PDB file of N, CA, C and O in Angstrom:
ATOM      1  N   MET A   1     -37.656  13.102  -1.610  1.00  0.00           N
ATOM      2  CA  MET A   1     -36.305  13.563  -1.821  1.00  0.00           C
ATOM      3  C   MET A   1     -35.330  12.435  -1.482  1.00  0.00           C
ATOM      4  O   MET A   1     -35.518  11.715  -0.502  1.00  0.00           O
ATOM      5  N   LYS A   2     -34.300  12.292  -2.291  1.00  0.00           N
ATOM      6  CA  LYS A   2     -33.304  11.258  -2.109  1.00  0.00           C
ATOM      7  C   LYS A   2     -32.289  11.667  -1.045  1.00  0.00           C
ATOM      8  O   LYS A   2     -31.787  12.791  -1.055  1.00  0.00           O
ATOM      9  N   GLU A   3     -31.992  10.748  -0.128  1.00  0.00           N
ATOM     10  CA  GLU A   3     -30.972  11.042   0.883  1.00  0.00           C
ATOM     11  C   GLU A   3     -29.594  10.769   0.306  1.00  0.00           C
ATOM     12  O   GLU A   3     -29.402   9.831  -0.468  1.00  0.00           O
ATOM     13  N   LYS A   4     -28.640  11.602   0.693  1.00  0.00           N
ATOM     14  CA  LYS A   4     -27.267  11.413   0.216  1.00  0.00           C
ATOM     15  C   LYS A   4     -26.612  10.284   0.989  1.00  0.00           C
ATOM     16  O   LYS A   4     -26.752  10.181   2.208  1.00  0.00           O
ATOM     17  N   THR A   5     -25.897   9.440   0.262  1.00  0.00           N
ATOM     18  CA  THR A   5     -25.130   8.382   0.887  1.00  0.00           C
ATOM     19  C   THR A   5     -23.900   9.007   1.538  1.00  0.00           C
ATOM     20  O   THR A   5     -23.187   9.780   0.898  1.00  0.00           O
ATOM     21  N   PRO A   6     -23.645   8.680   2.809  1.00  0.00           N
ATOM     22  CA  PRO A   6     -22.471   9.277   3.444  1.00  0.00           C
ATOM     23  C   PRO A   6     -21.186   8.824   2.745  1.00  0.00           C
ATOM     24  O   PRO A   6     -21.008   7.641   2.456  1.00  0.00           O
ATOM     25  N   GLN A   7     -20.323   9.754   2.488  1.00  0.00           N
ATOM     26  CA  GLN A   7     -19.057   9.464   1.830  1.00  0.00           C
ATOM     27  C   GLN A   7     -18.019   9.076   2.877  1.00  0.00           C
ATOM     28  O   GLN A   7     -17.980   9.659   3.960  1.00  0.00           O
ATOM     29  N   PRO A   8     -17.176   8.093   2.557  1.00  0.00           N
ATOM     30  CA  PRO A   8     -16.140   7.728   3.522  1.00  0.00           C
ATOM     31  C   PRO A   8     -15.180   8.906   3.727  1.00  0.00           C
ATOM     32  O   PRO A   8     -14.905   9.683   2.812  1.00  0.00           O
ATOM     33  N   GLU A   9     -14.694   9.004   4.941  1.00  0.00           N
ATOM     34  CA  GLU A   9     -13.761  10.084   5.251  1.00  0.00           C
ATOM     35  C   GLU A   9     -12.456   9.853   4.499  1.00  0.00           C
ATOM     36  O   GLU A   9     -11.959   8.728   4.438  1.00  0.00           O
ATOM     37  N   LYS A  10     -11.915  10.896   3.939  1.00  0.00           N
ATOM     38  CA  LYS A  10     -10.641  10.816   3.224  1.00  0.00           C
ATOM     39  C   LYS A  10      -9.651  11.729   3.911  1.00  0.00           C
ATOM     40  O   LYS A  10      -9.989  12.838   4.327  1.00  0.00           O
ATOM     41  N   ASN A  11      -8.423  11.250   4.027  1.00  0.00           N
ATOM     42  CA  ASN A  11      -7.362  12.020   4.651  1.00  0.00           C
ATOM     43  C   ASN A  11      -6.231  12.218   3.665  1.00  0.00           C
ATOM     44  O   ASN A  11      -5.988  11.383   2.793  1.00  0.00           O
ATOM     45  N   LEU A  12      -5.556  13.318   3.814  1.00  0.00           N
ATOM     46  CA  LEU A  12      -4.448  13.656   2.941  1.00  0.00           C
ATOM     47  C   LEU A  12      -3.174  12.996   3.450  1.00  0.00           C
ATOM     48  O   LEU A  12      -2.862  13.073   4.638  1.00  0.00           O
ATOM     49  N   LEU A  13      -2.441  12.350   2.556  1.00  0.00           N
ATOM     50  CA  LEU A  13      -1.145  11.759   2.861  1.00  0.00           C
ATOM     51  C   LEU A  13      -0.107  12.512   2.035  1.00  0.00           C
ATOM     52  O   LEU A  13      -0.185  12.543   0.807  1.00  0.00           O
ATOM     53  N   GLN A  14       0.857  13.114   2.713  1.00  0.00           N
ATOM     54  CA  GLN A  14       1.891  13.852   2.004  1.00  0.00           C
ATOM     55  C   GLN A  14       3.231  13.167   2.210  1.00  0.00           C
ATOM     56  O   GLN A  14       3.558  12.729   3.313  1.00  0.00           O
ATOM     57  N   VAL A  15       4.001  13.081   1.133  1.00  0.00           N
ATOM     58  CA  VAL A  15       5.324  12.473   1.166  1.00  0.00           C
ATOM     59  C   VAL A  15       6.267  13.378   0.388  1.00  0.00           C
ATOM     60  O   VAL A  15       5.946  13.832  -0.710  1.00  0.00           O
ATOM     61  N   ARG A  16       7.417  13.629   0.962  1.00  0.00           N
ATOM     62  CA  ARG A  16       8.415  14.424   0.245  1.00  0.00           C
ATOM     63  C   ARG A  16       9.225  13.507  -0.671  1.00  0.00           C
ATOM     64  O   ARG A  16       9.874  12.565  -0.215  1.00  0.00           O
ATOM     65  N   LEU A  17       9.174  13.799  -1.956  1.00  0.00           N
ATOM     66  CA  LEU A  17       9.896  13.019  -2.967  1.00  0.00           C
ATOM     67  C   LEU A  17      10.673  13.973  -3.856  1.00  0.00           C
ATOM     68  O   LEU A  17      10.286  15.124  -4.058  1.00  0.00           O
ATOM     69  N   SER A  18      11.769  13.469  -4.376  1.00  0.00           N
ATOM     70  CA  SER A  18      12.474  14.252  -5.384  1.00  0.00           C
ATOM     71  C   SER A  18      11.651  14.198  -6.668  1.00  0.00           C
ATOM     72  O   SER A  18      10.776  13.343  -6.809  1.00  0.00           O
ATOM     73  N   GLN A  19      11.922  15.093  -7.587  1.00  0.00           N
ATOM     74  CA  GLN A  19      11.207  15.077  -8.870  1.00  0.00           C
ATOM     75  C   GLN A  19      11.432  13.741  -9.587  1.00  0.00           C
ATOM     76  O   GLN A  19      10.518  13.205 -10.212  1.00  0.00           O
ATOM     77  N   ASN A  20      12.653  13.212  -9.491  1.00  0.00           N
ATOM     78  CA  ASN A  20      12.973  11.944 -10.143  1.00  0.00           C
ATOM     79  C   ASN A  20      12.188  10.788  -9.519  1.00  0.00           C
ATOM     80  O   ASN A  20      11.675   9.933 -10.240  1.00  0.00           O
ATOM     81  N   GLU A  21      12.089  10.754  -8.185  1.00  0.00           N
ATOM     82  CA  GLU A  21      11.319   9.711  -7.517  1.00  0.00           C
ATOM     83  C   GLU A  21       9.842   9.787  -7.908  1.00  0.00           C
ATOM     84  O   GLU A  21       9.213   8.770  -8.200  1.00  0.00           O
ATOM     85  N   LYS A  22       9.309  10.983  -7.910  1.00  0.00           N
ATOM     86  CA  LYS A  22       7.901  11.177  -8.273  1.00  0.00           C
ATOM     87  C   LYS A  22       7.647  10.740  -9.722  1.00  0.00           C
ATOM     88  O   LYS A  22       6.653  10.075 -10.014  1.00  0.00           O
ATOM     89  N   ARG A  23       8.546  11.117 -10.609  1.00  0.00           N
ATOM     90  CA  ARG A  23       8.414  10.742 -12.019  1.00  0.00           C
ATOM     91  C   ARG A  23       8.458   9.215 -12.174  1.00  0.00           C
ATOM     92  O   ARG A  23       7.670   8.645 -12.929  1.00  0.00           O
ATOM     93  N   ASN A  24       9.375   8.560 -11.464  1.00  0.00           N
ATOM     94  CA  ASN A  24       9.476   7.100 -11.545  1.00  0.00           C
ATOM     95  C   ASN A  24       8.209   6.416 -11.049  1.00  0.00           C
ATOM     96  O   ASN A  24       7.739   5.453 -11.654  1.00  0.00           O
ATOM     97  N   ILE A  25       7.658   6.916  -9.944  1.00  0.00           N
ATOM     98  CA  ILE A  25       6.425   6.337  -9.403  1.00  0.00           C
ATOM     99  C   ILE A  25       5.270   6.537 -10.374  1.00  0.00           C
ATOM    100  O   ILE A  25       4.483   5.619 -10.606  1.00  0.00           O
ATOM    101  N   LYS A  26       5.169   7.724 -10.937  1.00  0.00           N
ATOM    102  CA  LYS A  26       4.101   7.992 -11.914  1.00  0.00           C
ATOM    103  C   LYS A  26       4.236   7.095 -13.134  1.00  0.00           C
ATOM    104  O   LYS A  26       3.238   6.593 -13.651  1.00  0.00           O
ATOM    105  N   MET A  27       5.479   6.887 -13.601  1.00  0.00           N
ATOM    106  CA  MET A  27       5.706   6.037 -14.777  1.00  0.00           C
ATOM    107  C   MET A  27       5.307   4.590 -14.466  1.00  0.00           C
ATOM    108  O   MET A  27       4.730   3.916 -15.320  1.00  0.00           O
ATOM    109  N   MET A  28       5.605   4.110 -13.265  1.00  0.00           N
ATOM    110  CA  MET A  28       5.205   2.753 -12.892  1.00  0.00           C
ATOM    111  C   MET A  28       3.683   2.647 -12.838  1.00  0.00           C
ATOM    112  O   MET A  28       3.114   1.650 -13.281  1.00  0.00           O
ATOM    113  N   ALA A  29       3.023   3.668 -12.298  1.00  0.00           N
ATOM    114  CA  ALA A  29       1.570   3.667 -12.213  1.00  0.00           C
ATOM    115  C   ALA A  29       0.954   3.643 -13.606  1.00  0.00           C
ATOM    116  O   ALA A  29       0.057   2.846 -13.878  1.00  0.00           O
ATOM    117  N   VAL A  30       1.427   4.504 -14.473  1.00  0.00           N
ATOM    118  CA  VAL A  30       0.898   4.567 -15.836  1.00  0.00           C
ATOM    119  C   VAL A  30       1.139   3.244 -16.560  1.00  0.00           C
ATOM    120  O   VAL A  30       0.287   2.786 -17.322  1.00  0.00           O
ATOM    121  N   GLY A  31       2.304   2.629 -16.321  1.00  0.00           N
ATOM    122  CA  GLY A  31       2.625   1.336 -16.942  1.00  0.00           C
ATOM    123  C   GLY A  31       1.644   0.245 -16.547  1.00  0.00           C
ATOM    124  O   GLY A  31       1.447  -0.713 -17.296  1.00  0.00           O
ATOM    125  N   GLN A  32       1.024   0.379 -15.377  1.00  0.00           N
ATOM    126  CA  GLN A  32       0.041  -0.593 -14.904  1.00  0.00           C
ATOM    127  C   GLN A  32      -1.393  -0.100 -15.113  1.00  0.00           C
ATOM    128  O   GLN A  32      -2.341  -0.723 -14.636  1.00  0.00           O
ATOM    129  N   SER A  33      -1.548   1.007 -15.819  1.00  0.00           N
ATOM    130  CA  SER A  33      -2.854   1.637 -16.052  1.00  0.00           C
ATOM    131  C   SER A  33      -3.543   1.996 -14.734  1.00  0.00           C
ATOM    132  O   SER A  33      -4.748   1.798 -14.578  1.00  0.00           O
ATOM    133  N   LEU A  34      -2.766   2.522 -13.796  1.00  0.00           N
ATOM    134  CA  LEU A  34      -3.282   2.929 -12.497  1.00  0.00           C
ATOM    135  C   LEU A  34      -3.112   4.426 -12.308  1.00  0.00           C
ATOM    136  O   LEU A  34      -2.229   5.050 -12.897  1.00  0.00           O
ATOM    137  N   THR A  35      -3.977   4.987 -11.474  1.00  0.00           N
ATOM    138  CA  THR A  35      -3.764   6.370 -11.067  1.00  0.00           C
ATOM    139  C   THR A  35      -2.687   6.356  -9.991  1.00  0.00           C
ATOM    140  O   THR A  35      -2.349   5.295  -9.466  1.00  0.00           O
ATOM    141  N   LEU A  36      -2.156   7.507  -9.665  1.00  0.00           N
ATOM    142  CA  LEU A  36      -1.154   7.596  -8.610  1.00  0.00           C
ATOM    143  C   LEU A  36      -1.753   7.122  -7.285  1.00  0.00           C
ATOM    144  O   LEU A  36      -1.079   6.459  -6.497  1.00  0.00           O
ATOM    145  N   ARG A  37      -3.013   7.461  -7.046  1.00  0.00           N
ATOM    146  CA  ARG A  37      -3.700   7.017  -5.823  1.00  0.00           C
ATOM    147  C   ARG A  37      -3.808   5.494  -5.779  1.00  0.00           C
ATOM    148  O   ARG A  37      -3.498   4.873  -4.762  1.00  0.00           O
ATOM    149  N   GLU A  38      -4.248   4.897  -6.887  1.00  0.00           N
ATOM    150  CA  GLU A  38      -4.383   3.438  -6.942  1.00  0.00           C
ATOM    151  C   GLU A  38      -3.040   2.739  -6.759  1.00  0.00           C
ATOM    152  O   GLU A  38      -2.949   1.724  -6.069  1.00  0.00           O
ATOM    153  N   ALA A  39      -2.003   3.287  -7.378  1.00  0.00           N
ATOM    154  CA  ALA A  39      -0.667   2.706  -7.256  1.00  0.00           C
ATOM    155  C   ALA A  39      -0.165   2.798  -5.815  1.00  0.00           C
ATOM    156  O   ALA A  39       0.471   1.871  -5.313  1.00  0.00           O
ATOM    157  N   THR A  40      -0.453   3.917  -5.156  1.00  0.00           N
ATOM    158  CA  THR A  40      -0.043   4.092  -3.763  1.00  0.00           C
ATOM    159  C   THR A  40      -0.749   3.078  -2.873  1.00  0.00           C
ATOM    160  O   THR A  40      -0.117   2.446  -2.027  1.00  0.00           O
ATOM    161  N   LEU A  41      -2.052   2.921  -3.059  1.00  0.00           N
ATOM    162  CA  LEU A  41      -2.805   1.945  -2.267  1.00  0.00           C
ATOM    163  C   LEU A  41      -2.308   0.523  -2.525  1.00  0.00           C
ATOM    164  O   LEU A  41      -2.204  -0.274  -1.593  1.00  0.00           O
ATOM    165  N   ALA A  42      -2.005   0.202  -3.777  1.00  0.00           N
ATOM    166  CA  ALA A  42      -1.496  -1.131  -4.108  1.00  0.00           C
ATOM    167  C   ALA A  42      -0.135  -1.367  -3.447  1.00  0.00           C
ATOM    168  O   ALA A  42       0.140  -2.467  -2.967  1.00  0.00           O
ATOM    169  N   ALA A  43       0.708  -0.344  -3.424  1.00  0.00           N
ATOM    170  CA  ALA A  43       2.028  -0.470  -2.800  1.00  0.00           C
ATOM    171  C   ALA A  43       1.900  -0.714  -1.299  1.00  0.00           C
ATOM    172  O   ALA A  43       2.605  -1.561  -0.749  1.00  0.00           O
ATOM    173  N   PHE A  44       1.012   0.016  -0.634  1.00  0.00           N
ATOM    174  CA  PHE A  44       0.817  -0.190   0.796  1.00  0.00           C
ATOM    175  C   PHE A  44       0.215  -1.567   1.080  1.00  0.00           C
ATOM    176  O   PHE A  44       0.569  -2.200   2.075  1.00  0.00           O
ATOM    177  N   THR A  45      -0.677  -2.031   0.228  1.00  0.00           N
ATOM    178  CA  THR A  45      -1.260  -3.360   0.392  1.00  0.00           C
ATOM    179  C   THR A  45      -0.190  -4.434   0.247  1.00  0.00           C
ATOM    180  O   THR A  45      -0.144  -5.374   1.041  1.00  0.00           O
ATOM    181  N   ALA A  46       0.672  -4.303  -0.761  1.00  0.00           N
ATOM    182  CA  ALA A  46       1.758  -5.261  -0.964  1.00  0.00           C
ATOM    183  C   ALA A  46       2.728  -5.252   0.215  1.00  0.00           C
ATOM    184  O   ALA A  46       3.203  -6.305   0.642  1.00  0.00           O
ATOM    185  N   TRP A  47       3.015  -4.081   0.731  1.00  0.00           N
ATOM    186  CA  TRP A  47       3.905  -3.954   1.876  1.00  0.00           C
ATOM    187  C   TRP A  47       3.296  -4.654   3.094  1.00  0.00           C
ATOM    188  O   TRP A  47       3.995  -5.380   3.802  1.00  0.00           O
ATOM    189  N   ALA A  48       2.016  -4.443   3.339  1.00  0.00           N
ATOM    190  CA  ALA A  48       1.333  -5.075   4.471  1.00  0.00           C
ATOM    191  C   ALA A  48       1.356  -6.597   4.336  1.00  0.00           C
ATOM    192  O   ALA A  48       1.578  -7.304   5.318  1.00  0.00           O
ATOM    193  N   GLU A  49       1.128  -7.101   3.125  1.00  0.00           N
ATOM    194  CA  GLU A  49       1.162  -8.546   2.896  1.00  0.00           C
ATOM    195  C   GLU A  49       2.557  -9.105   3.161  1.00  0.00           C
ATOM    196  O   GLU A  49       2.700 -10.187   3.731  1.00  0.00           O
ATOM    197  N   LYS A  50       3.577  -8.371   2.749  1.00  0.00           N
ATOM    198  CA  LYS A  50       4.957  -8.796   2.976  1.00  0.00           C
ATOM    199  C   LYS A  50       5.264  -8.840   4.471  1.00  0.00           C
ATOM    200  O   LYS A  50       5.905  -9.778   4.944  1.00  0.00           O
ATOM    201  N   LEU A  51       4.813  -7.836   5.212  1.00  0.00           N
ATOM    202  CA  LEU A  51       5.036  -7.811   6.653  1.00  0.00           C
ATOM    203  C   LEU A  51       4.316  -8.968   7.345  1.00  0.00           C
ATOM    204  O   LEU A  51       4.864  -9.582   8.260  1.00  0.00           O
ATOM    205  N   ARG A  52       3.085  -9.267   6.907  1.00  0.00           N
ATOM    206  CA  ARG A  52       2.342 -10.392   7.488  1.00  0.00           C
ATOM    207  C   ARG A  52       3.060 -11.707   7.205  1.00  0.00           C
ATOM    208  O   ARG A  52       3.150 -12.565   8.084  1.00  0.00           O
ATOM    209  N   ALA A  53       3.571 -11.872   5.989  1.00  0.00           N
ATOM    210  CA  ALA A  53       4.277 -13.103   5.629  1.00  0.00           C
ATOM    211  C   ALA A  53       5.566 -13.246   6.447  1.00  0.00           C
ATOM    212  O   ALA A  53       5.909 -14.347   6.879  1.00  0.00           O
ATOM    213  N   GLN A  54       6.272 -12.145   6.656  1.00  0.00           N
ATOM    214  CA  GLN A  54       7.493 -12.192   7.459  1.00  0.00           C
ATOM    215  C   GLN A  54       7.175 -12.548   8.907  1.00  0.00           C
ATOM    216  O   GLN A  54       7.901 -13.319   9.533  1.00  0.00           O
ATOM    217  N   ALA A  55       6.100 -11.992   9.433  1.00  0.00           N
ATOM    218  CA  ALA A  55       5.695 -12.285  10.813  1.00  0.00           C
ATOM    219  C   ALA A  55       5.301 -13.760  10.948  1.00  0.00           C
ATOM    220  O   ALA A  55       5.646 -14.410  11.934  1.00  0.00           O
ATOM    221  N   ALA A  56       4.586 -14.275   9.967  1.00  0.00           N
ATOM    222  CA  ALA A  56       4.172 -15.683  10.003  1.00  0.00           C
ATOM    223  C   ALA A  56       5.396 -16.595   9.917  1.00  0.00           C
ATOM    224  O   ALA A  56       5.460 -17.609  10.612  1.00  0.00           O
ATOM    225  N   ALA A  57       6.364 -16.245   9.072  1.00  0.00           N
ATOM    226  CA  ALA A  57       7.581 -17.046   8.942  1.00  0.00           C
ATOM    227  C   ALA A  57       8.379 -17.021  10.240  1.00  0.00           C
ATOM    228  O   ALA A  57       8.909 -18.049  10.660  1.00  0.00           O
ATOM    229  N   ALA A  58       8.467 -15.864  10.874  1.00  0.00           N
ATOM    230  CA  ALA A  58       9.192 -15.752  12.138  1.00  0.00           C
ATOM    231  C   ALA A  58       8.500 -16.563  13.221  1.00  0.00           C
ATOM    232  O   ALA A  58       9.159 -17.208  14.037  1.00  0.00           O
ATOM    233  N   LYS A  59       7.177 -16.532  13.231  1.00  0.00           N
ATOM    234  CA  LYS A  59       6.404 -17.301  14.222  1.00  0.00           C
ATOM    235  C   LYS A  59       6.613 -18.797  14.008  1.00  0.00           C
ATOM    236  O   LYS A  59       6.757 -19.553  14.969  1.00  0.00           O
ATOM    237  N   SER A  60       6.630 -19.222  12.746  1.00  0.00           N
ATOM    238  CA  SER A  60       6.841 -20.636  12.428  1.00  0.00           C
ATOM    239  C   SER A  60       8.250 -21.078  12.834  1.00  0.00           C
ATOM    240  O   SER A  60       8.434 -22.158  13.394  1.00  0.00           O
ATOM    241  N   ALA A  61       9.231 -20.234  12.548  1.00  0.00           N
ATOM    242  CA  ALA A  61      10.613 -20.552  12.895  1.00  0.00           C
ATOM    243  C   ALA A  61      10.778 -20.642  14.406  1.00  0.00           C
ATOM    244  O   ALA A  61      11.490 -21.512  14.908  1.00  0.00           O
ATOM    245  N   LYS A  62      10.124 -19.747  15.126  1.00  0.00           N
ATOM    246  CA  LYS A  62      10.199 -19.766  16.585  1.00  0.00           C
ATOM    247  C   LYS A  62       9.540 -21.032  17.133  1.00  0.00           C
ATOM    248  O   LYS A  62      10.065 -21.665  18.048  1.00  0.00           O
ATOM    249  N   ALA A  63       8.393 -21.394  16.570  1.00  0.00           N
ATOM    250  CA  ALA A  63       7.686 -22.608  17.008  1.00  0.00           C
ATOM    251  C   ALA A  63       8.518 -23.847  16.715  1.00  0.00           C
ATOM    252  O   ALA A  63       8.549 -24.772  17.526  1.00  0.00           O
ATOM    253  N   ALA A  64       9.193 -23.882  15.568  1.00  0.00           N
ATOM    254  CA  ALA A  64      10.024 -25.024  15.209  1.00  0.00           C
ATOM    255  C   ALA A  64      11.238 -25.133  16.128  1.00  0.00           C
ATOM    256  O   ALA A  64      11.700 -26.237  16.416  1.00  0.00           O
ATOM    257  N   GLY A  65      11.753 -24.000  16.586  1.00  0.00           N
ATOM    258  CA  GLY A  65      12.902 -23.986  17.482  1.00  0.00           C
ATOM    259  C   GLY A  65      12.558 -24.437  18.882  1.00  0.00           C
ATOM    260  O   GLY A  65      13.439 -24.847  19.637  1.00  0.00           O
ATOM    261  N   GLN A  66      11.290 -24.367  19.239  1.00  0.00           N
ATOM    262  CA  GLN A  66      10.872 -24.756  20.586  1.00  0.00           C
ATOM    263  C   GLN A  66      10.547 -26.244  20.698  1.00  0.00           C
ATOM    264  O   GLN A  66      10.265 -26.741  21.788  1.00  0.00           O
ATOM    265  N   ARG A  67      10.588 -26.939  19.588  1.00  0.00           N
ATOM    266  CA  ARG A  67      10.258 -28.381  19.608  1.00  0.00           C
ATOM    267  C   ARG A  67      11.389 -29.179  20.153  1.00  0.00           C
ATOM    268  O   ARG A  67      11.293 -30.403  20.245  1.00  0.00           O
TER     269      ARG A  67
END
């Protein structure tokens, strides 16, 4: 008998959006051939990258100011 591969745990993320906001997000996702889930994950990934870049820039600026 084949053993089942354990599935990663999934959690529900809920966000309150207006109908217009939801429609705009869906249209952007469809424009990129993404599902709403994929578009959401891509947005969070881009946000995280932006935060890391800002932190690195701030660290560099602080290091340059200490010279």
